[in-house]
C-alpha positions in Angstrom: -2.3 30.0 -32.0 0.8 31.8 -33.1 4.0 30.0 -34.0 5.9 31.7 -31.2 3.4 30.6 -28.6 3.3 27.0 -29.8 7.1 26.9 -29.9 7.2 27.5 -26.2 5.0 24.4 -25.8 7.6 22.2 -27.5 9.5 20.2 -24.9 13.2 19.8 -25.5 15.4 18.0 -23.1 18.7 19.5 -22.0 20.4 16.3 -23.0 19.2 16.7 -26.6 20.5 20.3 -26.7 23.8 19.5 -25.1 24.4 16.6 -27.5 23.8 18.9 -30.5 26.1 21.6 -29.0 28.9 19.0 -28.7 28.3 18.0 -32.4 28.4 21.7 -33.4 31.7 22.3 -31.6 33.2 19.2 -33.2 32.0 20.4 -36.6 33.6 23.8 -36.2 37.0 22.2 -35.3 36.8 19.9 -38.3 35.8 22.8 -40.7 38.7 25.0 -39.6 41.1 22.0 -39.8 40.2 20.9 -43.2 40.4 24.4 -44.7 43.7 24.9 -42.9 45.1 21.7 -44.3 43.9 22.5 -47.8 45.0 26.1 -47.5 41.9 26.9 -49.5 38.2 27.2 -48.9 35.4 29.2 -47.4 35.4 29.4 -43.6 33.1 32.3 -43.0 29.9 31.0 -44.5 30.7 27.4 -43.4 31.0 28.5 -39.7 27.9 30.6 -39.8 25.8 27.6 -40.8 27.1 25.1 -38.3 24.2 25.0 -35.9 21.6 24.9 -38.7 23.3 21.9 -40.4 24.0 20.2 -37.1 20.3 20.2 -36.1 19.3 19.0 -39.6 21.7 16.0 -39.8 21.7 15.0 -36.1 18.2 15.7 -35.1 15.7 16.4 -37.8 16.4 14.7 -41.1 15.7 11.1 -42.1 18.9 9.9 -43.7 20.7 6.6 -43.6 24.4 6.4 -44.5 23.9 2.7 -45.2 21.3 3.5 -47.8 22.2 7.0 -49.0 19.9 6.7 -52.1 16.8 5.7 -50.3 13.8 7.2 -52.3 12.1 8.1 -49.0 15.0 10.0 -47.4 14.7 13.6 -46.6 16.7 15.8 -49.0 19.2 18.6 -48.2 20.5 21.0 -50.9 23.4 23.4 -50.1 22.5 26.0 -52.6 25.4 28.2 -51.4 27.8 25.4 -52.5 31.0 27.2 -51.6 30.2 26.5 -48.0 30.6 22.8 -48.6 33.0 22.2 -45.7 30.0 22.4 -43.3 28.2 19.8 -45.5 31.2 17.5 -45.9 31.8 17.6 -42.1 28.2 16.7 -41.3 28.2 13.8 -43.8 31.5 12.4 -42.5 30.4 12.6 -38.9 27.1 11.0 -39.9 29.0 8.1 -41.5 28.6 8.6 -45.2 32.3 8.4 -45.7 35.4 8.2 -43.4 36.3 11.1 -41.3 39.9 10.9 -42.5 38.7 11.8 -45.9 38.0 15.4 -44.8 41.8 16.0 -45.0 41.5 15.6 -48.8 39.4 18.8 -49.3 40.1 20.4 -52.7 42.9 18.0 -53.5 43.3 16.4 -56.9 41.2 13.2 -57.3 39.4 13.9 -54.0 35.6 13.3 -53.7 35.5 16.5 -51.7 35.9 19.3 -54.2 35.4 23.0 -53.7 31.7 22.7 -54.5 29.5 19.6 -53.8 29.3 16.9 -56.5 26.4 14.5 -56.2 28.1 12.1 -58.7 31.2 11.7 -56.5 30.3 12.3 -52.9 28.1 10.0 -50.9 25.2 11.8 -49.2 25.2 14.9 -51.5 21.7 15.2 -53.0 22.5 17.9 -55.5 25.6 19.4 -57.1 25.7 23.1 -56.4 27.8 26.2 -56.7 26.2 28.4 -59.3 24.2 30.5 -57.0 20.5 30.4 -57.1 20.3 27.0 -58.9 20.2 24.9 -55.7 16.9 26.5 -54.7 15.4 25.7 -58.0 16.5 22.1 -57.8 15.0 21.8 -54.3 11.7 23.1 -55.7 11.8 20.4 -58.3 12.5 17.7 -55.7 9.6 18.9 -53.6 7.3 18.8 -56.6 8.3 15.3 -57.4 7.9 14.1 -53.8 4.4 15.6 -53.8 3.5 13.9 -57.1 4.8 10.5 -55.8 3.1 10.9 -52.4 6.3 10.5 -50.5 6.2 11.9 -47.0 9.6 13.5 -47.1 10.9 17.0 -46.6 13.3 19.0 -48.8 15.5 21.4 -47.0 17.6 24.0 -48.9 20.2 26.4 -47.4 20.7 29.6 -49.3 22.9 32.6 -48.6 21.6 36.1 -48.1 24.0 37.3 -50.8 22.7 34.6 -53.0 19.2 36.2 -52.7 20.6 38.8 -55.1 20.0 36.2 -57.8 16.7 36.5 -59.7 16.5 32.8 -60.0 15.9 32.6 -56.2 12.6 34.5 -56.6 11.5 32.5 -59.7 11.9 29.4 -57.6 10.0 31.0 -54.8 7.1 31.8 -57.1 7.0 28.2 -58.3 7.1 26.8 -54.7 4.1 28.9 -53.8 2.2 28.0 -57.0 2.5 24.3 -56.2 1.8 24.7 -52.4 5.0 22.9 -51.5 4.5 22.5 -47.7 7.2 19.8 -47.9 9.8 22.5 -48.7 11.7 24.4 -46.0 14.1 27.1 -47.2 16.7 28.4 -44.7 18.4 31.7 -45.4 21.9 32.0 -43.7 21.5 35.7 -43.0 25.0 36.6 -41.9 24.9 40.0 -43.7 28.2 39.5 -45.7 29.0 38.2 -49.1 32.2 37.8 -51.2 32.7 41.5 -52.0 31.4 43.2 -48.8 28.3 43.8 -46.7 25.1 42.7 -48.4 23.5 46.1 -47.8 26.3 47.8 -49.8 26.5 45.3 -52.6 22.8 45.0 -53.2 20.4 45.9 -50.4 18.2 43.0 -49.4 15.5 45.0 -47.7 13.5 42.7 -45.3 14.0 39.1 -46.4 11.2 38.1 -44.0 8.8 40.5 -45.7 9.9 39.5 -49.2 9.5 35.8 -48.7 6.1 36.4 -46.9 5.0 38.6 -49.8 5.8 35.8 -52.2 3.5 33.5 -50.2 5.9 31.7 -47.8 5.2 31.1 -44.2 8.2 32.9 -42.9 9.9 33.2 -39.5 13.1 34.8 -38.2 15.2 33.1 -35.6 18.7 33.1 -34.0 20.6 30.8 -36.3 23.0 29.8 -33.5 20.4 29.0 -30.9 20.0 25.2 -31.1 16.8 25.0 -29.0 15.2 27.7 -31.2 16.2 25.9 -34.4 14.8 22.6 -33.2 11.4 24.1 -32.2 11.2 26.1 -35.4 11.7 23.0 -37.6 9.2 21.0 -35.6 6.5 23.6 -35.7 7.0 24.5 -39.3 6.2 20.9 -40.2 2.7 21.5 -38.7 2.0 24.3 -41.2 0.2 23.0 -44.3 -0.6 24.4 -47.7 2.4 26.6 -48.3 6.2 26.5 -48.4 8.1 27.6 -45.4 11.1 29.9 -44.9 13.4 30.4 -42.0 15.5 33.6 -41.9 18.3 32.6 -39.7 20.2 35.5 -38.2 23.9 34.3 -38.0 27.4 35.6 -37.7 29.9 35.0 -40.5 32.9 33.1 -39.1 31.0 32.3 -35.9 33.2 30.8 -33.2 36.5 32.3 -34.2 37.0 35.9 -33.0 39.2 37.2 -35.7 36.9 35.7 -38.4 33.6 36.9 -37.0 31.9 39.6 -39.2 35.1 40.1 -41.3 34.4 39.9 -45.0 38.0 38.8 -45.8 37.3 35.4 -44.2 34.6 34.6 -46.8 37.2 32.6 -48.8 40.6 32.5 -47.1 42.5 29.8 -45.2 44.2 30.5 -41.8 47.9 30.3 -41.4 49.4 28.1 -38.7 49.2 30.7 -35.9 45.7 31.6 -36.8 44.7 28.0 -37.0 46.0 27.2 -33.5 44.2 30.3 -32.1 41.0 29.3 -33.9 41.1 25.7 -32.4 41.8 27.1 -29.0 38.9 29.4 -29.1 36.5 26.8 -30.4 37.6 24.3 -27.7 37.2 26.9 -25.0 33.7 28.0 -26.0 
């Protein structure tokens, strides 16, 4: 039976979806606010990943803020580390540290630096920022979990521009060699990177075809459709013997009209007027 056919058979309550939509809206507001207050950060790629991270932390992953180092917890690695506002927001909302701490983003002596630091920030499973390396770390974690017979999943979020890195494909080969069916790679396919459209900087061709050719079980989804994200995660867990990859079609700057699909918002903070407009649009969505 095909994945798409089986996905239709997964029952998801409206209450579950609405709960996650409320969480996603709250996350968007906090992301824009913390970047505005810091006057520094990366809103575009943080906003594009909101629904994906929301479903992971508030529906799928086994994590406990009261025991953040549990050996049996699921792992999440933000390989595109510059999008850390989305991770910090999820961790704060989950209870790993106080929500008030979000206002310290990128400030001196803050635990919330411009890229995630596993040695400082509760809930961060791997320091990241040098693109491509987070995926390799996720593969290592998945290998270790297999060796130790731990029934956990390792999730890694990579950017589509990040897929220009050769290390991504070295990690992919390793994941297939070791049949890491406890590894789920999510590509935030928003089509923009720091210097411009991905297809102009370095054409990606078909990411679905590339990951499939490497040996991954690969699907494409709408990365902003919460119901589709849930069903995809749940069905991928039923696929055994190979690593899995989700190509999530997203919009950079999602939820803020003047940021959507505009490359300049890859790494720029809004001014006061833009901030007020952004919050109004998110609240009205």
